[in-house]
N, CA, C and O atoms as a GROMACS GRO file, in nm:
protein
  492
    1MET      N    1  15.736  -1.564   5.344
    1MET     CA    2  15.595  -1.564   5.314
    1MET      C    3  15.566  -1.471   5.196
    1MET      O    4  15.495  -1.509   5.102
    2LEU      N    5  15.619  -1.348   5.201
    2LEU     CA    6  15.596  -1.252   5.092
    2LEU      C    7  15.659  -1.299   4.962
    2LEU      O    8  15.598  -1.287   4.855
    3HIS      N    9  15.780  -1.353   4.970
    3HIS     CA   10  15.846  -1.399   4.848
    3HIS      C   11  15.769  -1.514   4.784
    3HIS      O   12  15.755  -1.518   4.662
    4ASP      N   13  15.720  -1.606   4.865
    4ASP     CA   14  15.640  -1.717   4.812
    4ASP      C   15  15.513  -1.665   4.747
    4ASP      O   16  15.478  -1.709   4.637
    5TRP      N   17  15.446  -1.573   4.812
    5TRP     CA   18  15.324  -1.516   4.756
    5TRP      C   19  15.354  -1.444   4.624
    5TRP      O   20  15.281  -1.459   4.526
    6ASP      N   21  15.461  -1.366   4.621
    6ASP     CA   22  15.500  -1.296   4.498
    6ASP      C   23  15.531  -1.394   4.385
    6ASP      O   24  15.497  -1.368   4.270
    7ARG      N   25  15.596  -1.506   4.416
    7ARG     CA   26  15.625  -1.607   4.313
    7ARG      C   27  15.497  -1.667   4.257
    7ARG      O   28  15.485  -1.687   4.136
    8ARG      N   29  15.401  -1.696   4.343
    8ARG     CA   30  15.273  -1.750   4.296
    8ARG      C   31  15.199  -1.648   4.212
    8ARG      O   32  15.134  -1.684   4.113
    9ARG      N   33  15.207  -1.522   4.249
    9ARG     CA   34  15.144  -1.415   4.170
    9ARG      C   35  15.209  -1.404   4.033
    9ARG      O   36  15.139  -1.395   3.932
   10ALA      N   37  15.341  -1.406   4.029
   10ALA     CA   38  15.413  -1.398   3.901
   10ALA      C   39  15.376  -1.515   3.811
   10ALA      O   40  15.362  -1.498   3.690
   11ALA      N   41  15.361  -1.635   3.868
   11ALA     CA   42  15.324  -1.752   3.789
   11ALA      C   43  15.184  -1.736   3.730
   11ALA      O   44  15.161  -1.773   3.615
   12ALA      N   45  15.091  -1.682   3.808
   12ALA     CA   46  14.956  -1.658   3.757
   12ALA      C   47  14.958  -1.558   3.643
   12ALA      O   48  14.890  -1.577   3.542
   13TRP      N   49  15.034  -1.452   3.658
   13TRP     CA   50  15.046  -1.352   3.551
   13TRP      C   51  15.108  -1.414   3.426
   13TRP      O   52  15.059  -1.391   3.316
   14ALA      N   53  15.215  -1.491   3.442
   14ALA     CA   54  15.283  -1.550   3.327
   14ALA      C   55  15.191  -1.646   3.251
   14ALA      O   56  15.197  -1.655   3.129
   15ALA      N   57  15.106  -1.717   3.325
   15ALA     CA   58  15.013  -1.812   3.263
   15ALA      C   59  14.887  -1.743   3.212
   15ALA      O   60  14.808  -1.803   3.139
   16GLY      N   61  14.868  -1.617   3.251
   16GLY     CA   62  14.743  -1.549   3.216
   16GLY      C   63  14.624  -1.613   3.286
   16GLY      O   64  14.514  -1.618   3.231
   17ASP      N   65  14.647  -1.663   3.406
   17ASP     CA   66  14.548  -1.742   3.479
   17ASP      C   67  14.476  -1.656   3.583
   17ASP      O   68  14.523  -1.638   3.694
   18VAL      N   69  14.360  -1.604   3.543
   18VAL     CA   70  14.282  -1.516   3.630
   18VAL      C   71  14.238  -1.588   3.757
   18VAL      O   72  14.244  -1.531   3.866
   19ALA      N   73  14.194  -1.712   3.744
   19ALA     CA   74  14.149  -1.788   3.862
   19ALA      C   75  14.262  -1.808   3.961
   19ALA      O   76  14.242  -1.795   4.082
   20ALA      N   77  14.381  -1.840   3.912
   20ALA     CA   78  14.497  -1.859   4.001
   20ALA      C   79  14.532  -1.728   4.071
   20ALA      O   80  14.569  -1.728   4.188
   21LEU      N   81  14.521  -1.616   3.999
   21LEU     CA   82  14.549  -1.487   4.060
   21LEU      C   83  14.445  -1.455   4.168
   21LEU      O   84  14.481  -1.413   4.278
   22GLN      N   85  14.318  -1.477   4.137
   22GLN     CA   86  14.212  -1.452   4.236
   22GLN      C   87  14.231  -1.539   4.360
   22GLN      O   88  14.198  -1.496   4.470
   23ALA      N   89  14.282  -1.659   4.342
   23ALA     CA   90  14.299  -1.753   4.454
   23ALA      C   91  14.406  -1.708   4.552
   23ALA      O   92  14.417  -1.766   4.661
   24LEU      N   93  14.484  -1.608   4.517
   24LEU     CA   94  14.587  -1.555   4.608
   24LEU      C   95  14.532  -1.454   4.707
   24LEU      O   96  14.602  -1.411   4.800
   25TYR      N   97  14.407  -1.416   4.688
   25TYR     CA   98  14.344  -1.314   4.770
   25TYR      C   99  14.218  -1.368   4.835
   25TYR      O  100  14.157  -1.463   4.786
   26LEU      N  101  14.179  -1.307   4.946
   26LEU     CA  102  14.046  -1.336   5.000
   26LEU      C  103  13.944  -1.278   4.903
   26LEU      O  104  13.971  -1.176   4.839
   27PRO      N  105  13.827  -1.340   4.891
   27PRO     CA  106  13.726  -1.291   4.797
   27PRO      C  107  13.687  -1.144   4.820
   27PRO      O  108  13.649  -1.076   4.726
   28SER      N  109  13.696  -1.098   4.942
   28SER     CA  110  13.655  -0.961   4.975
   28SER      C  111  13.765  -0.857   4.949
   28SER      O  112  13.742  -0.738   4.972
   29SER      N  113  13.881  -0.899   4.903
   29SER     CA  114  13.995  -0.808   4.889
   29SER      C  115  13.980  -0.716   4.768
   29SER      O  116  13.967  -0.763   4.655
   30SER      N  117  13.983  -0.585   4.792
   30SER     CA  118  13.979  -0.490   4.680
   30SER      C  119  14.109  -0.495   4.601
   30SER      O  120  14.111  -0.462   4.483
   31ALA      N  121  14.218  -0.535   4.666
   31ALA     CA  122  14.346  -0.550   4.595
   31ALA      C  123  14.332  -0.658   4.488
   31ALA      O  124  14.392  -0.647   4.381
   32ALA      N  125  14.255  -0.762   4.515
   32ALA     CA  126  14.231  -0.867   4.416
   32ALA      C  127  14.161  -0.809   4.295
   32ALA      O  128  14.200  -0.837   4.181
   33SER      N  129  14.060  -0.729   4.318
   33SER     CA  130  13.984  -0.670   4.208
   33SER      C  131  14.075  -0.589   4.116
   33SER      O  132  14.065  -0.599   3.994
   34ALA      N  133  14.164  -0.509   4.175
   34ALA     CA  134  14.254  -0.425   4.096
   34ALA      C  135  14.354  -0.511   4.019
   34ALA      O  136  14.378  -0.485   3.901
   35ASP      N  137  14.412  -0.611   4.083
   35ASP     CA  138  14.512  -0.696   4.020
   35ASP      C  139  14.450  -0.776   3.905
   35ASP      O  140  14.507  -0.785   3.797
   36VAL      N  141  14.333  -0.832   3.930
   36VAL     CA  142  14.264  -0.912   3.828
   36VAL      C  143  14.223  -0.823   3.711
   36VAL      O  144  14.235  -0.864   3.596
   37ALA      N  145  14.175  -0.703   3.738
   37ALA     CA  146  14.136  -0.611   3.630
   37ALA      C  147  14.256  -0.578   3.541
   37ALA      O  148  14.244  -0.572   3.419
   38LEU      N  149  14.371  -0.557   3.603
   38LEU     CA  150  14.491  -0.526   3.526
   38LEU      C  151  14.534  -0.647   3.442
   38LEU      O  152  14.570  -0.631   3.325
   39LEU      N  153  14.532  -0.767   3.499
   39LEU     CA  154  14.565  -0.886   3.423
   39LEU      C  155  14.469  -0.902   3.306
   39LEU      O  156  14.513  -0.931   3.194
   40ARG      N  157  14.342  -0.884   3.329
   40ARG     CA  158  14.244  -0.897   3.220
   40ARG      C  159  14.270  -0.795   3.109
   40ARG      O  160  14.252  -0.825   2.991
   41ARG      N  161  14.312  -0.675   3.147
   41ARG     CA  162  14.343  -0.572   3.048
   41ARG      C  163  14.461  -0.617   2.961
   41ARG      O  164  14.457  -0.604   2.839
   42TYR      N  165  14.566  -0.669   3.024
   42TYR     CA  166  14.680  -0.722   2.948
   42TYR      C  167  14.635  -0.834   2.855
   42TYR      O  168  14.672  -0.835   2.737
   43LEU      N  169  14.556  -0.927   2.906
   43LEU     CA  170  14.510  -1.040   2.826
   43LEU      C  171  14.425  -0.994   2.708
   43LEU      O  172  14.432  -1.051   2.600
   44SER      N  173  14.344  -0.891   2.730
   44SER     CA  174  14.258  -0.841   2.621
   44SER      C  175  14.340  -0.780   2.507
   44SER      O  176  14.292  -0.768   2.395
   45HIS      N  177  14.463  -0.743   2.537
   45HIS     CA  178  14.554  -0.690   2.435
   45HIS      C  179  14.647  -0.799   2.382
   45HIS      O  180  14.740  -0.770   2.307
   46GLY      N  181  14.621  -0.923   2.421
   46GLY     CA  182  14.702  -1.034   2.372
   46GLY      C  183  14.842  -1.038   2.431
   46GLY      O  184  14.937  -1.081   2.366
   47VAL      N  185  14.854  -0.995   2.556
   47VAL     CA  186  14.985  -0.984   2.620
   47VAL      C  187  14.988  -1.066   2.748
   47VAL      O  188  14.891  -1.067   2.825
   48ARG      N  189  15.100  -1.133   2.771
   48ARG     CA  190  15.128  -1.199   2.898
   48ARG      C  191  15.252  -1.136   2.958
   48ARG      O  192  15.337  -1.085   2.885
   49VAL      N  193  15.263  -1.141   3.089
   49VAL     CA  194  15.381  -1.084   3.157
   49VAL      C  195  15.467  -1.199   3.207
   49VAL      O  196  15.424  -1.280   3.289
   50ARG      N  197  15.587  -1.203   3.157
   50ARG     CA  198  15.682  -1.307   3.194
   50ARG      C  199  15.791  -1.247   3.283
   50ARG      O  200  15.825  -1.130   3.270
   51GLY      N  201  15.844  -1.329   3.372
   51GLY     CA  202  15.959  -1.287   3.452
   51GLY      C  203  15.929  -1.176   3.552
   51GLY      O  204  16.019  -1.101   3.591
   52MET      N  205  15.802  -1.164   3.594
   52MET     CA  206  15.768  -1.060   3.692
   52MET      C  207  15.838  -1.092   3.824
   52MET      O  208  15.830  -1.203   3.876
   53ARG      N  209  15.908  -0.992   3.876
   53ARG     CA  210  15.976  -1.012   4.004
   53ARG      C  211  15.966  -0.885   4.087
   53ARG      O  212  16.001  -0.776   4.042
   54MET      N  213  15.917  -0.902   4.208
   54MET     CA  214  15.909  -0.791   4.302
   54MET      C  215  16.036  -0.793   4.387
   54MET      O  216  16.083  -0.899   4.428
   55GLN      N  217  16.088  -0.675   4.413
   55GLN     CA  218  16.204  -0.661   4.501
   55GLN      C  219  16.155  -0.602   4.632
   55GLN      O  220  16.109  -0.488   4.637
   56VAL      N  221  16.165  -0.679   4.738
   56VAL     CA  222  16.127  -0.631   4.871
   56VAL      C  223  16.248  -0.558   4.929
   56VAL      O  224  16.353  -0.617   4.954
   57LEU      N  225  16.232  -0.429   4.948
   57LEU     CA  226  16.340  -0.347   5.001
   57LEU      C  227  16.341  -0.346   5.153
   57LEU      O  228  16.445  -0.334   5.217
   58ARG      N  229  16.220  -0.358   5.210
   58ARG     CA  230  16.208  -0.357   5.355
   58ARG      C  231  16.074  -0.420   5.391
   58ARG      O  232  15.974  -0.398   5.324
   59ALA      N  233  16.074  -0.498   5.496
   59ALA     CA  234  15.950  -0.556   5.546
   59ALA      C  235  15.956  -0.558   5.698
   59ALA      O  236  16.058  -0.596   5.757
   60ARG      N  237  15.847  -0.518   5.759
   60ARG     CA  238  15.841  -0.514   5.905
   60ARG      C  239  15.706  -0.567   5.948
   60ARG      O  240  15.602  -0.515   5.908
   61VAL      N  241  15.706  -0.672   6.031
   61VAL     CA  242  15.581  -0.727   6.083
   61VAL      C  243  15.526  -0.630   6.187
   61VAL      O  244  15.594  -0.596   6.284
   62VAL      N  245  15.403  -0.586   6.164
   62VAL     CA  246  15.338  -0.490   6.253
   62VAL      C  247  15.251  -0.563   6.355
   62VAL      O  248  15.244  -0.523   6.472
   63ALA      N  249  15.186  -0.669   6.310
   63ALA     CA  250  15.099  -0.748   6.399
   63ALA      C  251  15.101  -0.892   6.350
   63ALA      O  252  15.114  -0.919   6.230
   64SER      N  253  15.089  -0.985   6.445
   64SER     CA  254  15.096  -1.125   6.405
   64SER      C  255  15.018  -1.212   6.502
   64SER      O  256  15.033  -1.201   6.624
   65THR      N  257  14.935  -1.298   6.447
   65THR     CA  258  14.870  -1.406   6.521
   65THR      C  259  14.893  -1.531   6.436
   65THR      O  260  14.946  -1.521   6.326
   66PRO      N  261  14.854  -1.647   6.484
   66PRO     CA  262  14.873  -1.767   6.401
   66PRO      C  263  14.798  -1.762   6.268
   66PRO      O  264  14.836  -1.832   6.174
   67SER      N  265  14.692  -1.682   6.258
   67SER     CA  266  14.614  -1.680   6.135
   67SER      C  267  14.616  -1.546   6.060
   67SER      O  268  14.566  -1.539   5.948
   68VAL      N  269  14.671  -1.441   6.119
   68VAL     CA  270  14.675  -1.310   6.053
   68VAL      C  271  14.811  -1.247   6.076
   68VAL      O  272  14.864  -1.246   6.187
   69VAL      N  273  14.867  -1.193   5.967
   69VAL     CA  274  14.993  -1.119   5.976
   69VAL      C  275  14.974  -0.988   5.902
   69VAL      O  276  14.923  -0.986   5.789
   70GLU      N  277  15.015  -0.880   5.964
   70GLU     CA  278  15.013  -0.750   5.898
   70GLU      C  279  15.157  -0.703   5.884
   70GLU      O  280  15.232  -0.697   5.982
   71VAL      N  281  15.194  -0.670   5.761
   71VAL     CA  282  15.332  -0.636   5.730
   71VAL      C  283  15.336  -0.500   5.662
   71VAL      O  284  15.259  -0.473   5.570
   72GLU      N  285  15.427  -0.415   5.708
   72GLU     CA  286  15.456  -0.292   5.635
   72GLU      C  287  15.570  -0.327   5.540
   72GLU      O  288  15.678  -0.365   5.583
   73VAL      N  289  15.544  -0.315   5.411
   73VAL     CA  290  15.642  -0.360   5.312
   73VAL      C  291  15.671  -0.248   5.212
   73VAL      O  292  15.580  -0.183   5.160
   74THR      N  293  15.799  -0.228   5.187
   74THR     CA  294  15.842  -0.137   5.081
   74THR      C  295  15.900  -0.224   4.971
   74THR      O  296  15.994  -0.300   4.993
   75ASP      N  297  15.840  -0.213   4.852
   75ASP     CA  298  15.886  -0.295   4.741
   75ASP      C  299  15.872  -0.220   4.610
   75ASP      O  300  15.821  -0.108   4.604
   76ARG      N  301  15.919  -0.286   4.506
   76ARG     CA  302  15.905  -0.230   4.372
   76ARG      C  303  15.908  -0.344   4.272
   76ARG      O  304  15.962  -0.451   4.299
   77LEU      N  305  15.850  -0.319   4.155
   77LEU     CA  306  15.861  -0.414   4.047
   77LEU      C  307  16.003  -0.408   3.995
   77LEU      O  308  16.046  -0.303   3.945
   78ALA      N  309  16.077  -0.517   4.005
   78ALA     CA  310  16.218  -0.518   3.967
   78ALA      C  311  16.239  -0.572   3.826
   78ALA      O  312  16.337  -0.538   3.760
   79ALA      N  313  16.147  -0.656   3.778
   79ALA     CA  314  16.164  -0.715   3.646
   79ALA      C  315  16.029  -0.760   3.594
   79ALA      O  316  15.936  -0.787   3.670
   80GLY      N  317  16.020  -0.767   3.464
   80GLY     CA  318  15.901  -0.817   3.398
   80GLY      C  319  15.905  -0.777   3.251
   80GLY      O  320  15.952  -0.669   3.216
   81VAL      N  321  15.855  -0.867   3.167
   81VAL     CA  322  15.853  -0.843   3.024
   81VAL      C  323  15.712  -0.872   2.973
   81VAL      O  324  15.656  -0.978   3.000
   82ALA      N  325  15.655  -0.776   2.900
   82ALA     CA  326  15.526  -0.796   2.835
   82ALA      C  327  15.552  -0.862   2.700
   82ALA      O  328  15.625  -0.810   2.617
   83VAL      N  329  15.490  -0.980   2.679
   83VAL     CA  330  15.515  -1.060   2.559
   83VAL      C  331  15.384  -1.081   2.485
   83VAL      O  332  15.282  -1.117   2.545
   84ARG      N  333  15.386  -1.059   2.354
   84ARG     CA  334  15.267  -1.084   2.272
   84ARG      C  335  15.243  -1.235   2.264
   84ARG      O  336  15.335  -1.311   2.236
   85VAL      N  337  15.121  -1.277   2.290
   85VAL     CA  338  15.087  -1.419   2.286
   85VAL      C  339  15.098  -1.472   2.143
   85VAL      O  340  15.145  -1.583   2.122
   86ASP      N  341  15.056  -1.393   2.045
   86ASP     CA  342  15.056  -1.438   1.906
   86ASP      C  343  15.194  -1.429   1.839
   86ASP      O  344  15.215  -1.485   1.732
   87ASP      N  345  15.288  -1.359   1.903
   87ASP     CA  346  15.423  -1.348   1.849
   87ASP      C  347  15.520  -1.320   1.964
   87ASP      O  348  15.551  -1.205   1.993
   88PRO      N  349  15.568  -1.427   2.030
   88PRO     CA  350  15.655  -1.411   2.147
   88PRO      C  351  15.784  -1.334   2.119
   88PRO      O  352  15.854  -1.294   2.212
   89ARG      N  353  15.817  -1.313   1.990
   89ARG     CA  354  15.936  -1.233   1.958
   89ARG      C  355  15.911  -1.085   1.988
   89ARG      O  356  16.006  -1.007   2.000
   90VAL      N  357  15.783  -1.047   2.000
   90VAL     CA  358  15.750  -0.908   2.033
   90VAL      C  359  15.737  -0.899   2.185
   90VAL      O  360  15.640  -0.947   2.244
   91ALA      N  361  15.836  -0.837   2.245
   91ALA     CA  362  15.841  -0.828   2.391
   91ALA      C  363  15.896  -0.691   2.431
   91ALA      O  364  15.983  -0.635   2.364
   92ARG      N  365  15.844  -0.640   2.541
   92ARG     CA  366  15.893  -0.513   2.595
   92ARG      C  367  15.906  -0.525   2.746
   92ARG      O  368  15.821  -0.583   2.814
   93ARG      N  369  16.015  -0.469   2.796
   93ARG     CA  370  16.031  -0.464   2.941
   93ARG      C  371  15.920  -0.376   3.000
   93ARG      O  372  15.881  -0.276   2.940
   94LEU      N  373  15.872  -0.414   3.116
   94LEU     CA  374  15.776  -0.330   3.185
   94LEU      C  375  15.848  -0.204   3.233
   94LEU      O  376  15.968  -0.208   3.262
   95PRO      N  377  15.776  -0.094   3.243
   95PRO     CA  378  15.841   0.030   3.286
   95PRO      C  379  15.902   0.018   3.426
   95PRO      O  380  15.855  -0.059   3.510
   96ALA      N  381  16.007   0.094   3.448
   96ALA     CA  382  16.070   0.098   3.580
   96ALA      C  383  15.967   0.141   3.683
   96ALA      O  384  15.882   0.226   3.657
   97ASP      N  385  15.977   0.083   3.798
   97ASP     CA  386  15.881   0.110   3.906
   97ASP      C  387  15.956   0.165   4.026
   97ASP      O  388  16.056   0.108   4.070
   98GLY      N  389  15.907   0.275   4.079
   98GLY     CA  390  15.966   0.328   4.202
   98GLY      C  391  15.917   0.251   4.323
   98GLY      O  392  15.813   0.186   4.318
   99ALA      N  393  15.991   0.258   4.429
   99ALA     CA  394  15.953   0.190   4.552
   99ALA      C  395  15.829   0.254   4.612
   99ALA      O  396  15.811   0.376   4.606
  100SER      N  397  15.744   0.171   4.669
  100SER     CA  398  15.626   0.220   4.740
  100SER      C  399  15.610   0.137   4.867
  100SER      O  400  15.653   0.022   4.875
  101THR      N  401  15.546   0.197   4.966
  101THR     CA  402  15.528   0.131   5.095
  101THR      C  403  15.379   0.108   5.120
  101THR      O  404  15.298   0.200   5.109
  102HIS      N  405  15.348  -0.016   5.154
  102HIS     CA  406  15.208  -0.056   5.178
  102HIS      C  407  15.199  -0.134   5.308
  102HIS      O  408  15.296  -0.190   5.356
  103MET      N  409  15.079  -0.134   5.361
  103MET     CA  410  15.044  -0.225   5.470
  103MET      C  411  14.971  -0.342   5.404
  103MET      O  412  14.872  -0.322   5.335
  104VAL      N  413  15.021  -0.461   5.426
  104VAL     CA  414  14.961  -0.580   5.367
  104VAL      C  415  14.913  -0.670   5.480
  104VAL      O  416  14.990  -0.709   5.568
  105ARG      N  417  14.786  -0.702   5.476
  105ARG     CA  418  14.729  -0.795   5.574
  105ARG      C  419  14.706  -0.928   5.505
  105ARG      O  420  14.634  -0.937   5.406
  106LEU      N  421  14.768  -1.031   5.561
  106LEU     CA  422  14.755  -1.167   5.508
  106LEU      C  423  14.680  -1.252   5.609
  106LEU      O  424  14.698  -1.237   5.730
  107ARG      N  425  14.599  -1.341   5.560
  107ARG     CA  426  14.524  -1.432   5.646
  107ARG      C  427  14.553  -1.576   5.601
  107ARG      O  428  14.552  -1.607   5.482
  108ARG      N  429  14.578  -1.662   5.700
  108ARG     CA  430  14.604  -1.802   5.669
  108ARG      C  431  14.470  -1.874   5.655
  108ARG      O  432  14.387  -1.874   5.746
  109VAL      N  433  14.452  -1.934   5.537
  109VAL     CA  434  14.331  -2.009   5.508
  109VAL      C  435  14.372  -2.145   5.453
  109VAL      O  436  14.437  -2.153   5.349
  110ARG      N  437  14.335  -2.251   5.523
  110ARG     CA  438  14.370  -2.388   5.482
  110ARG      C  439  14.518  -2.402   5.450
  110ARG      O  440  14.556  -2.465   5.351
  111GLY      N  441  14.602  -2.343   5.535
  111GLY     CA  442  14.746  -2.359   5.522
  111GLY      C  443  14.815  -2.266   5.424
  111GLY      O  444  14.936  -2.274   5.406
  112ARG      N  445  14.739  -2.178   5.358
  112ARG     CA  446  14.799  -2.085   5.262
  112ARG      C  447  14.773  -1.942   5.306
  112ARG      O  448  14.666  -1.910   5.357
  113TRP      N  449  14.872  -1.857   5.284
  113TRP     CA  450  14.858  -1.716   5.317
  113TRP      C  451  14.795  -1.643   5.198
  113TRP      O  452  14.847  -1.646   5.087
  114LEU      N  453  14.681  -1.578   5.225
  114LEU     CA  454  14.609  -1.502   5.123
  114LEU      C  455  14.606  -1.356   5.162
  114LEU      O  456  14.599  -1.323   5.280
  115VAL      N  457  14.612  -1.269   5.063
  115VAL     CA  458  14.608  -1.126   5.091
  115VAL      C  459  14.462  -1.086   5.119
  115VAL      O  460  14.372  -1.109   5.038
  116ALA      N  461  14.443  -1.028   5.235
  116ALA     CA  462  14.311  -0.980   5.275
  116ALA      C  463  14.294  -0.832   5.239
  116ALA      O  464  14.186  -0.788   5.200
  117ARG      N  465  14.403  -0.758   5.255
  117ARG     CA  466  14.393  -0.612   5.233
  117ARG      C  467  14.530  -0.556   5.205
  117ARG      O  468  14.631  -0.601   5.260
  118VAL      N  469  14.533  -0.455   5.117
  118VAL     CA  470  14.654  -0.378   5.091
  118VAL      C  471  14.613  -0.232   5.099
  118VAL      O  472  14.515  -0.190   5.037
  119SER      N  473  14.688  -0.155   5.176
  119SER     CA  474  14.659  -0.012   5.187
  119SER      C  475  14.792   0.065   5.188
  119SER      O  476  14.898   0.010   5.218
  120VAL      N  477  14.782   0.192   5.157
  120VAL     CA  478  14.901   0.277   5.159
  120VAL      C  479  14.944   0.290   5.304
  120VAL      O  480  14.861   0.318   5.391
  121ALA      N  481  15.071   0.272   5.331
  121ALA     CA  482  15.122   0.285   5.469
  121ALA      C  483  15.100   0.426   5.517
  121ALA      O  484  15.127   0.523   5.445
  122GLY      N  485  15.051   0.437   5.638
  122GLY     CA  486  15.026   0.569   5.697
  122GLY      C  487  14.894   0.628   5.650
  122GLY      O  488  14.859   0.739   5.690
  123GLY      N  489  14.821   0.556   5.565
  123GLY     CA  490  14.697   0.609   5.508
  123GLY      C  491  14.575   0.546   5.564
  123GLY      O  492  14.464   0.581   5.524
   0.00000   0.00000   0.00000
């Protein structure tokens, strides 16, 4: 579930598709606001992110119902390249990312898992 969601997120980032990125979250999700704001910032600088890949180091289901899953996940950005839209030859690897642990609440809506909330684990 997490890997599929991460792949859809990476595709939205690579396409510079704000609507597709927003569609991965519930409308009330503050995590959506932060992710979309960051994508818009990259786009305003004429940059797209290609090859974004999250590495899940650990995942533990904390709570689960047929429509809601809460997962404690430790992950990090493992790959990604910032590419200039006007000159794809200008590309830079995204900075190395340390592992972080979050609580992620996903809700099933019309057969798709959407992020409802992301919070710091233990916070």
